[in-house]
N, C-alpha and C positions, 0 to 999 in steps of 0.2 A: 164537888160542892153542889147541893141541890138545896132549895127551899121546901122546908118542912112548913106545907099550907096551911096545915091546922092549928100548929104552934103559931105561926104568923098572923093567922086572923085572931087568936086568942087573945096574944100578946097586945093587938092593935086593938081591940074592943076595950081591952084593960085599960090602957094608955092613953087612947083619944077620947073614951067618954063621949061621945056625941058631937065631934069636930065637925065644924062645917066648914066649907072651902072660904079664904079669906076675900075671893074675889067676887063671887056669887052668891054665898051664903048656903049652897046647895048642900044637902048632907048625905049625898050619894057617891060614894067613892068606888073604883074598881081596883083592886091590886093584880100588876102583873105576874106573871110568873117565871119572869125571866130574872137574871142578876147582871147589872152592866155596872160599869165604873168609869169617872171621869178619866181623861189622857194630859197629862201634863204636858205644856208648851214651853220648849225652853227660849231663852234670851234672842235666838236666831229666828226663832218662831217653827222649830223643828219640833214633831211630835217625839215625847220622849217614852218609849214601850219596855218593858220588864219592870223588874222591881215589885214595891208593895202594891197594894190597890187596895180599894174600898168597895165591898162587896155592897153594891146598893140595890134595893127591890124598890121600880117605881109603882106610887100610887097616885092615880088621877081621878080628879073629879070628872063624874060623868055629865054634867050639865057643859061646862065650861072649858074642859081639857086643862084646868089647872094640874101640874103634875109635881109631887115633891118625892124625894129619894129618902128610903128608911133604910137605914144601916143594919143590915142583916145580921153582923156579929155583935153590936149592939143589944139589940132586939133577941138575941139569941133564938133565931128560928133555922138557922142551917145545920143541917144533916152532914155528920162527917168532917167536921171543920175539925174538932180537937184530934181527931186520928191524923188528919193532914198538915197540922201544926206539928205535932209530935215527930211526925216523920220527917218533916223538913229540918228540924232541929238536931234530929240524928243523922243527916246526910250531911251537915256541916253549912246547912244554907240557911239564910238571914229568916229568924222567925218573925 
């Protein structure tokens, strides 16, 4: 799975339309090219690895560093995701 950078920038420009940072009011953002995901912590403070995940793309304010995470699936800017989901379903794994 990888980010389609051209599609990501296009979608952000369509949906954000002049969004300023809520902390410093800057309108300058930088988009990371990596996909990250939160890790679930169990009741006994152990990290739970495996299973479903959210493919999140960090977007940071260039002035103060405030960072938000954009869900790449919802925004529709991940390449090959449909093929990966189909192949997981065919292998009997959870979709």
